[in-house]
Structure formats: structure tokens, C-alpha cells
C-alpha positions as CSV (number, residue, x, y, z in Angstrom):
1,M,41.5,3.8,-11.5
2,S,41.5,7.3,-10.1
3,G,40.9,9.6,-13.0
4,P,37.4,11.2,-13.2
5,K,34.8,8.8,-11.9
6,V,31.1,9.0,-12.8
7,S,28.8,6.5,-11.1
8,V,25.1,6.1,-10.3
9,Y,24.7,5.1,-6.6
10,G,21.6,3.5,-5.2
11,M,20.2,2.5,-1.9
12,S,20.0,-1.0,-0.5
13,T,16.6,-2.7,-0.9
14,Q,16.0,-2.5,2.9
15,N,16.9,1.2,3.1
16,R,14.8,2.0,0.0
17,Q,11.8,0.2,1.4
18,N,12.2,1.9,4.8
19,L,12.6,5.3,3.1
20,R,9.5,4.8,0.9
21,A,7.5,3.7,4.0
22,Q,8.6,6.9,5.7
23,L,7.6,9.0,2.7
24,N,4.2,7.2,2.6
25,C,3.7,8.0,6.3
26,L,4.6,11.7,5.7
27,Q,2.1,12.0,2.8
28,Q,-0.7,10.3,4.7
29,S,0.1,12.5,7.7
30,L,-0.1,15.7,5.6
31,V,-3.4,14.6,4.0
32,C,-4.7,13.7,7.4
33,R,-3.9,17.1,8.7
34,E,-5.9,18.6,5.8
35,E,-8.8,16.3,6.6
36,I,-8.7,17.2,10.3
37,T,-8.9,20.9,9.5
38,K,-11.9,20.4,7.3
39,A,-13.6,18.0,9.8
40,A,-13.1,20.6,12.5
41,Q,-14.7,23.3,10.3
42,R,-17.7,21.0,9.6
43,L,-18.0,20.3,13.3
44,N,-18.0,24.0,14.2
45,G,-20.5,24.6,11.5
46,L,-23.1,22.5,13.4
47,N,-23.5,25.6,15.7
48,A,-25.7,27.3,13.1
49,R,-28.1,24.3,13.0
50,I,-28.2,24.1,16.8
51,R,-29.1,27.8,17.0
52,S,-31.8,27.4,14.3
53,L,-33.3,24.5,16.1
54,L,-33.3,26.3,19.4
55,S,-35.3,29.2,17.9
56,A,-37.8,26.8,16.4
57,F,-38.3,24.9,19.7
58,E,-38.6,28.0,21.7
59,L,-41.3,29.3,19.4
60,A,-43.2,26.0,19.5
61,N,-42.7,25.8,23.3
62,R,-44.4,29.1,23.8
63,R,-47.4,28.4,21.4
64,T,-48.3,24.7,21.4
65,Q,-46.4,22.1,23.5
66,D,-43.8,21.6,26.3
67,L,-40.4,21.2,24.6
68,S,-38.2,22.3,27.6
69,A,-36.3,19.0,27.6
70,E,-35.3,19.5,23.9
71,I,-34.4,23.1,24.6
72,S,-32.2,22.1,27.5
73,A,-30.4,19.5,25.5
74,L,-29.8,21.9,22.6
75,S,-28.6,24.6,25.0
76,D,-26.1,22.1,26.5
77,L,-24.9,21.2,23.0
78,R,-24.6,24.9,22.1
79,N,-22.4,25.6,25.1
80,A,-20.2,22.5,24.8
81,L,-19.5,22.4,21.1
82,P,-17.2,25.5,21.0
83,Q,-15.1,24.1,23.8
84,D,-14.9,20.7,22.1
85,C,-13.7,22.4,18.9
86,R,-11.1,24.4,20.8
87,S,-9.9,21.2,22.6
88,F,-9.5,19.4,19.3
89,M,-7.6,22.3,17.7
90,E,-5.3,22.7,20.7
91,E,-4.4,19.0,20.5
92,F,-4.0,19.3,16.7
93,S,-1.6,22.3,17.0
94,G,0.6,20.4,19.4
95,M,1.1,17.6,17.0
96,E,4.4,18.2,15.2
97,L,5.5,16.1,12.3
98,P,9.0,14.6,12.0
99,Q,11.3,16.5,9.7
100,A,9.8,16.6,6.2
101,D,12.8,17.5,4.1
102,R,15.3,15.0,5.4
103,F,15.0,11.2,5.9
104,T,17.2,8.7,7.6
105,P,16.4,5.1,6.7
106,S,16.1,3.4,10.1
107,D,13.5,1.5,12.0
108,S,13.4,4.1,14.8
109,E,12.7,6.9,12.3
110,L,10.0,4.9,10.6
111,T,8.4,4.1,14.0
112,K,8.5,7.8,14.8
113,R,6.6,8.7,11.6
114,K,4.1,5.9,12.1
115,N,3.4,7.1,15.6
116,A,2.8,10.6,14.4
117,L,0.4,9.3,11.8
118,A,-1.4,7.2,14.3
119,K,-2.0,10.2,16.6
120,L,-3.4,12.2,13.7
121,R,-5.7,9.4,12.6
122,A,-6.9,9.0,16.2
123,L,-7.7,12.8,16.4
124,R,-9.5,12.6,13.0
125,S,-11.6,9.7,14.3
126,E,-12.4,11.6,17.5
127,I,-13.7,14.6,15.5
128,T,-15.6,12.5,13.1
129,A,-17.2,10.5,16.0
130,K,-18.2,13.8,17.7
131,H,-19.8,15.0,14.5
132,K,-21.8,11.8,14.1
133,E,-22.8,11.9,17.7
134,I,-24.2,15.4,17.3
135,E,-25.8,14.5,14.0
136,A,-27.6,11.6,15.6
137,I,-29.1,14.1,18.1
138,L,-29.9,16.9,15.6
139,T,-31.5,14.8,12.8
140,P,-34.6,13.6,14.8
141,M,-34.8,17.0,16.5
142,E,-35.1,18.6,13.1
143,L,-38.1,16.4,12.2
144,K,-39.7,17.2,15.6
145,A,-39.0,20.9,15.0
146,K,-40.7,20.7,11.6
147,E,-43.7,19.0,13.3
148,G,-43.7,21.6,16.0
149,L,-43.6,24.5,13.6
150,A,-46.5,22.9,11.6
151,K,-48.5,22.9,14.8
152,V,-47.6,26.5,15.4
153,E,-48.9,27.4,11.9
154,D,-52.1,25.5,12.6
155,A,-52.5,27.3,15.9
156,I,-52.0,30.7,14.2
157,S,-54.5,29.8,11.5
158,D,-57.0,28.9,14.1
159,D,-56.4,32.2,15.9
160,V,-56.9,34.1,12.7
161,A,-60.1,32.2,11.7
162,G,-61.5,32.7,15.1
163,V,-64.0,29.9,14.6
164,Q,-63.8,26.1,14.2
165,S,-64.7,25.1,10.7
166,F,-67.2,22.2,10.3
167,F,-66.5,21.8,6.6
168,V,-65.1,18.4,5.8
169,P,-63.5,18.2,2.3
170,P,-64.9,15.5,0.1
171,A,-62.9,12.3,-0.4
172,E,-60.5,12.2,-3.3
173,T,-62.0,10.4,-6.3
174,E,-60.1,7.6,-8.1
175,G,-59.5,9.8,-11.1
176,E,-58.0,12.6,-8.9
177,K,-55.8,10.0,-7.0
178,L,-54.6,8.7,-10.4
179,E,-53.6,12.2,-11.5
180,S,-52.0,12.9,-8.1
181,D,-49.9,9.7,-8.4
182,K,-48.9,10.5,-11.9
183,K,-47.9,14.0,-10.9
184,R,-45.8,12.7,-7.9
185,A,-44.0,10.1,-10.1
186,G,-43.3,12.8,-12.8
187,E,-41.9,15.2,-10.2
188,Q,-39.5,12.4,-8.9
189,L,-38.3,11.6,-12.4
190,R,-37.7,15.3,-13.3
191,A,-35.9,15.8,-10.0
192,L,-33.5,12.9,-10.8
193,A,-33.1,14.1,-14.4
194,M,-32.1,17.6,-13.2
195,D,-29.4,16.3,-10.8
196,A,-26.1,17.6,-12.0
197,D,-24.6,14.1,-11.7
198,C,-27.3,12.4,-13.8
199,P,-25.7,11.1,-17.0
200,K,-27.0,12.7,-20.2
201,E,-28.5,9.5,-21.7
202,L,-30.4,8.7,-18.4
203,K,-31.6,12.2,-18.2
204,S,-33.3,11.8,-21.6
205,E,-34.8,8.5,-20.5
206,A,-36.2,10.1,-17.3
207,L,-37.7,13.1,-19.1
208,F,-39.3,10.8,-21.8
209,A,-40.7,8.5,-19.0
210,A,-42.1,11.6,-17.2
211,A,-43.8,12.7,-20.4
212,A,-45.2,9.2,-21.0
213,L,-47.1,9.4,-17.7
214,S,-49.7,11.5,-19.4
215,Q,-50.7,8.4,-21.4
216,M,-51.4,6.3,-18.3
217,H,-55.3,6.4,-18.1
218,S,-55.8,3.7,-15.5
219,K,-54.4,2.7,-12.2
220,E,-53.4,-0.7,-13.5
221,R,-51.5,0.7,-16.5
222,L,-49.8,3.2,-14.2
223,N,-48.7,0.4,-11.8
224,T,-47.4,-1.6,-14.6
225,F,-45.5,1.4,-16.0
226,Q,-44.0,2.1,-12.6
227,A,-42.9,-1.5,-12.1
228,V,-41.5,-2.1,-15.6
229,T,-40.0,1.3,-16.4
230,I,-40.0,4.0,-13.7
231,R,-38.5,2.0,-10.7
232,P,-35.7,0.3,-12.6
233,L,-34.9,3.6,-14.3
234,Q,-34.8,5.4,-10.9
235,G,-32.5,2.7,-9.6
236,R,-30.1,3.1,-12.5
237,I,-30.1,6.9,-12.2
238,E,-29.5,6.7,-8.4
239,A,-26.6,4.2,-8.9
240,A,-25.1,6.5,-11.6
241,I,-25.4,9.6,-9.4
242,A,-23.8,7.7,-6.4
243,K,-21.0,6.5,-8.7
244,K,-20.4,10.0,-9.9
245,Q,-20.4,11.4,-6.4
246,S,-17.9,8.7,-5.3
247,E,-15.6,9.7,-8.2
248,K,-16.0,13.4,-7.2
249,N,-14.9,12.4,-3.6
250,E,-12.0,10.5,-5.0
251,C,-11.0,13.4,-7.2
252,A,-11.2,15.8,-4.2
253,A,-9.0,13.4,-2.2
254,L,-6.5,13.2,-5.1
255,R,-6.4,17.0,-5.5
256,T,-5.6,17.2,-1.7
257,R,-2.8,14.7,-2.2
258,L,-1.4,16.7,-5.2
259,V,-1.3,19.9,-3.0
260,V,0.5,17.9,-0.3
261,L,2.9,16.3,-2.8
262,R,3.8,19.6,-4.3
263,S,4.7,20.9,-0.9
264,V,6.8,17.8,-0.2
265,A,8.5,18.2,-3.6
266,G,9.3,21.9,-2.9
267,M,7.2,23.0,-5.9
268,E,5.3,26.2,-6.2
269,Q,1.6,25.5,-5.5
270,G,0.1,27.9,-8.1
271,D,-3.6,27.7,-8.5
272,P,-5.4,24.8,-6.7
273,P,-5.9,21.8,-9.1
274,D,-9.4,21.7,-10.4
275,D,-9.1,18.7,-12.6
276,D,-12.1,16.3,-12.4
277,D,-10.6,13.6,-14.7
278,L,-10.0,10.7,-12.3
279,D,-7.5,8.9,-14.4
280,R,-5.5,12.0,-15.1
281,L,-5.4,12.9,-11.4
282,K,-4.2,9.4,-10.6
283,T,-1.4,9.7,-13.2
284,S,-0.4,13.1,-11.9
285,V,-0.2,11.8,-8.3
286,A,1.7,8.7,-9.3
287,E,4.3,10.7,-11.3
288,L,4.8,13.2,-8.5
289,E,5.2,10.4,-5.9
290,K,7.8,8.8,-8.2
291,R,9.6,12.1,-8.5
292,I,9.6,12.7,-4.7
293,V,10.9,9.2,-4.1
294,A,13.8,9.8,-6.5
295,Q,14.5,13.3,-5.0
296,T,14.5,11.8,-1.5
297,E,16.7,9.0,-2.4
298,R,19.2,11.3,-4.2
299,A,19.2,13.6,-1.1
300,Y,19.9,10.7,1.2
301,I,22.7,9.4,-1.0
302,G,24.2,13.0,-1.2
303,D,24.1,13.2,2.6
304,C,25.9,9.9,2.8
305,V,28.6,10.9,0.3
306,H,29.1,14.2,2.3
307,A,29.2,12.3,5.6
308,V,31.7,9.7,4.4
309,M,34.0,12.4,2.9
310,S,33.9,14.2,6.2
311,E,34.6,11.0,8.1
312,M,37.7,10.5,5.9
313,G,39.0,13.9,6.8
314,Y,38.0,15.8,3.7
315,D,36.5,19.1,4.6
316,V,34.0,21.0,2.4
317,I,35.7,24.2,1.2
318,G,33.3,25.3,-1.4
319,E,29.8,24.8,-3.0
320,R,28.0,25.8,-6.1
321,S,24.8,25.0,-8.1
322,V,24.3,25.3,-11.8
323,V,21.2,25.0,-14.0
324,K,21.9,24.4,-17.7
325,K,19.8,25.7,-20.5
326,S,18.4,22.2,-20.9
327,G,17.0,22.4,-17.4
328,K,19.4,19.9,-15.9
329,R,20.6,20.8,-12.5
330,F,24.1,20.3,-11.0
331,R,25.2,20.7,-7.5
332,S,28.9,20.5,-6.6
333,E,30.8,20.2,-3.3
334,L,34.5,20.9,-3.2
335,F,36.4,18.9,-0.6
336,S,40.0,19.6,0.4
337,Y,42.4,16.7,-0.4
338,G,46.1,17.5,-0.4
339,D,48.2,20.6,-0.6
340,G,46.7,22.8,-3.3
341,T,44.4,20.0,-4.5
342,A,40.7,19.2,-4.0
343,I,38.1,16.7,-4.9
344,N,35.1,18.1,-6.8
345,V,31.9,16.0,-6.2
346,T,29.1,16.9,-8.6
347,Y,25.5,15.6,-8.3
348,D,23.2,15.9,-11.3
349,S,19.4,15.9,-11.5
350,E,19.4,12.3,-12.9
351,G,21.3,10.7,-10.0
352,R,24.8,10.6,-11.4
353,I,27.7,11.5,-9.1
354,A,31.0,12.6,-10.6
355,M,34.2,12.7,-8.5
356,E,37.2,14.5,-9.9
357,L,40.5,15.4,-8.3
358,G,42.2,18.6,-9.4
359,G,44.4,21.5,-8.5
360,I,42.9,24.7,-7.3
361,D,43.5,28.3,-8.3
362,G,41.6,31.6,-8.4
363,L,41.1,31.7,-12.2
364,D,40.3,29.5,-15.2
365,R,43.3,28.0,-16.7
366,M,44.9,24.7,-17.9
367,P,47.5,23.0,-15.7
368,T,51.2,23.2,-16.6
369,E,53.0,20.1,-17.6
370,E,54.6,20.0,-14.2
371,E,51.3,20.4,-12.4
372,A,49.7,17.7,-14.5
373,D,52.5,15.3,-13.5
374,V,51.9,16.1,-9.8
375,L,48.1,15.8,-10.1
376,R,48.6,12.3,-11.8
377,E,50.5,11.2,-8.6
378,E,47.7,12.6,-6.5
379,M,45.1,10.6,-8.5
380,E,47.2,7.4,-7.9
381,S,47.2,8.3,-4.2
382,F,43.4,8.6,-4.2
383,C,43.0,5.1,-5.6
384,S,43.0,3.4,-2.2
385,D,41.0,6.3,-0.7
386,F,38.2,5.8,-3.2
387,K,38.0,2.1,-2.3
388,V,37.6,3.0,1.3
389,F,35.1,5.7,0.4
390,E,32.8,3.1,-1.4
391,E,33.2,0.6,1.5
392,R,32.0,3.2,3.9
393,L,29.1,4.1,1.6
394,E,28.1,0.4,1.5
395,A,28.1,0.4,5.3
396,K,25.4,3.1,5.1
397,G,23.3,1.1,2.7
398,V,24.5,3.0,-0.5
399,G,26.3,1.3,-3.3
400,P,27.1,1.7,-7.0
401,E,24.3,0.6,-9.4
402,S,26.2,1.5,-12.6
403,R,29.5,3.0,-13.7
404,V,29.3,5.7,-16.4
405,S,33.1,6.4,-16.4
406,M,36.0,5.1,-14.4
407,A,39.1,6.8,-15.9
408,P,42.6,5.7,-14.8
409,P,45.2,8.1,-13.3
410,S,46.6,10.1,-16.2
411,A,48.1,13.5,-16.8
412,E,45.5,14.0,-19.6
413,Y,42.8,14.2,-17.0
414,A,44.6,16.8,-14.9
415,T,42.5,19.9,-14.3
416,I,42.6,23.2,-12.4
417,I,39.5,24.0,-10.4
418,N,38.6,27.7,-10.3
419,L,37.7,28.7,-6.8
420,A,36.0,31.8,-8.1
421,D,33.2,29.5,-9.4
422,Y,32.4,28.3,-5.8
423,T,31.0,29.8,-2.7
424,I,33.8,29.4,-0.1
425,T,32.3,28.0,3.1
426,S,34.3,30.1,5.6
427,S,36.9,32.9,5.6
428,A,39.3,30.7,7.6
429,Q,39.2,28.0,5.0
430,A,39.5,30.6,2.2
431,G,42.7,31.9,3.8
432,E,44.1,28.3,4.0
433,I,43.2,27.7,0.4
434,A,44.8,30.9,-0.8
435,L,48.0,30.0,1.1
436,A,48.0,26.5,-0.4
437,V,47.6,28.0,-3.9
438,A,50.4,30.4,-3.3
439,E,52.7,27.6,-2.1
440,K,51.7,25.1,-4.8
441,P,54.5,25.9,-7.3
442,A,57.2,25.6,-4.7
443,K,55.8,22.3,-3.4
444,A,55.5,20.9,-7.0
445,T,59.1,21.8,-7.6
446,A,60.1,20.0,-4.4
447,K,58.3,16.9,-5.4
448,R,60.0,16.9,-8.8
449,A,63.4,17.2,-7.2
450,M,62.6,14.3,-4.8
451,R,61.6,12.1,-7.8
452,K,64.9,13.0,-9.6
453,E,66.9,12.1,-6.5
454,D,65.1,8.8,-6.2
455,G,65.9,8.0,-9.8
456,Q,69.7,8.6,-9.5
């Protein structure tokens, strides 16, 4: 069975699982690198808040109260933060990922990729923890700064007035308090309604409820309206806004994954994806992940085919790539076989691998009857070699999943391969090929003579 052979080869279950685990590690590592970059930018951005707080505390310290302890703490933060950021980025720049365009299914390679991911995650956690640590310091200080500035304003007002006022404003009447409560409730509802993430139907409910407040003419009626309508409505709006924000965060994470996956797939990035449809983004990510898995598996299988052919003594003498009008891609490797013959191995974009033995020449032509007879004998010779070829592939975890065509040795399948269609891999090999082509007619005649002698 050594005419043209077309098969679909697949990886063993163990190798496929290992390869997909490595791919998953790579994707997570690339996403983690993006997150580290953004986290470091956010951490560095805290410098502006620190400087603003320092200015506020220094002003309050001069005018109203002793805030030297706060100023000292903020000064230390201001001086330490740039160094922390530099240290994080130096550590980050020294983290190299394992090769992203070639994968070898093995426990050691998977462990290597898992370790690389673990280091990235640890650094991301360090940066996030540092950000939270500083936030925990700045948040209460911002409240204190607000209070301090209010005191400064009061002090300035006293300076301007020049005298202490003895006027005591009258207490707020019940009617005024009712109007004040209604106004505050209305402002809260309108603020929620104006949130960009508030659903349209809830926005209408909130605005209607805010308008209805004008009909609340007693404290009891207002309290009932707040308990029955306003607070439940606020809870629904806040839950809807939180859900929408969660979806936005998930969309942002998926868009980051798409950028990473496009890079892994060797695709042009184009414009950054701005899709906010969560289901569509999930579908795009899943389809691209499936495509990358298929690409990676085909690349590994191709590497194994190449390695086995080389192990069996067949050297690559030429290569070519073709893209059909339909968009299908074909890649061919030409391996030396016998005198004046070669094995053409063609990989298509759908995972099929075709192996065809043929004569070689420098032009397009059909084989002569005598050449066809010699090539048939070479096909028969390749029968046992093909069996060994597949056994060695199996040892690498690659085996046939389906047979498209397994033609027997026959002169009707004889073909002449045009070397002009290939990129010859080296000038030395090109010279050997040219010599083999030139000697081929004489060798074919010698083989025919030997067969005649054997038949007498």
C-alpha cells in the first residue's frame, strides 16, 4: 500500500491533555502580564493622591492643627512608592515566558509553564497587596484632610469677619425638615437614575418615584413611601448597576484574552475589540481557543513527522507553501528518498497529511513509461518504510485517526515532482539533486537491464 497516502493524524489523549494544559498556562500567563502592567500603572498613579493630601495637610498644619505625624507618613509613602514600582517592574521584566510558538507535550514542559505562571501570579498579588495597603492608609487620611480643610475654611471665615457672631439660627421646623428629607430622597433617586448602568425601566421608576415625593405632605406618609417604594427600588437599582459593572469587568477581561489569543494565533491585532456583548465575546474567545488548539496540535504533529523522517535518514531538500483561492493553505516538505526520487509530504489547513513518492526534475512533465515502472518499484520499497514511519510516530504519541486514501503501488500513480516549485534548502543539496536528476535515465536503464537478466 505505497501509492499516495492521505491520512489525518492525531495526538494521544495524554499528549493532547498535556498540550492543552500548556496552552492554558500560556494564555493565563499572557493575561496575567497584561494585568500586572495595569496594576503597576494604578499603583504608580497613587502618587498624585499622595501629593494632593500632602498639600492639604501642610495647609491645615499651618493654620489650625498639628498634623506633622500625617505629613511625615505621607512623605515616607511619597519617597518609597516610586522605588516599589521600579522594583516590581524590574522583577517583571526579568520574567521570561517559555517558548510561545512551539510546544512539546511532556511533564517537564508543563511544569516549566506552570512555574512561570505561578511567578507572575505571585508578582500580581504583591502589587495588588501593596495597592490595598496604601489605599488603607490614604482613605482615612482623605477624610481627615477634608475635615482639616473645613477647619481652615472656618478659620479664614473668622479672620474675614473679625468678630464672633452671637447669632444663633432658629431650629428647623417640622415642615422644613419634611421638605429637606423629601429633597434628599429625591436627589438620591435622581442620582441613581442618571447612572449610566441603570436599566431603562428602573430609571423611569426612579424618576416617577422622585416626582411622587411632592405628594408626601406628612412625615408618616413619607416614611411609609420610603419603606414601601424608595428603599426597595434603590436596592433593585444598586443590584442592577452592580450586575452591569460585573458584566463590564468580565467583558474587559474577555477583550484582554482576545488580544492575547490573537497574538498566540499569529493574527493581526487590528483595532482593539470594543464589543460589550458578553455572550458574543465568550463565543469569540471559545472559537479562537479552539482554533489555537488545532493549530498547535497540527504544528506538533508536523514537527513529529519531520523528526521521524529525519531519524529514518530522509533529508529535507525543498519546501513550499501554497494558498488556494478558497483560502485553504498547504505546506509541503520534500524529503530525499532514493536516486532521483523524493517523498513529498503535504500538510493542509484541515489537518490532513499526504505522502507521495515521485521522481524529481526541474520542469513540469509526466513520467515516461520506463520511469513509471521504476517509480512503482520504489513505491513497493517504501511499503516497509511507511510501516516503520508510523510506528515511530506512535512512539511520539501521534497516530492515524482516519485514512482518506491509501493507494497501492502502481505505475498509474507515478509522478514527476518539479523542483522549480520548491525552495531548495541548501546549495550543496541542490547540486546533489541536479546530479541525481542527470543520472536518473542511466540508472533507470540499468535497473531495467537487471530485471531482464533476472527473468532469463
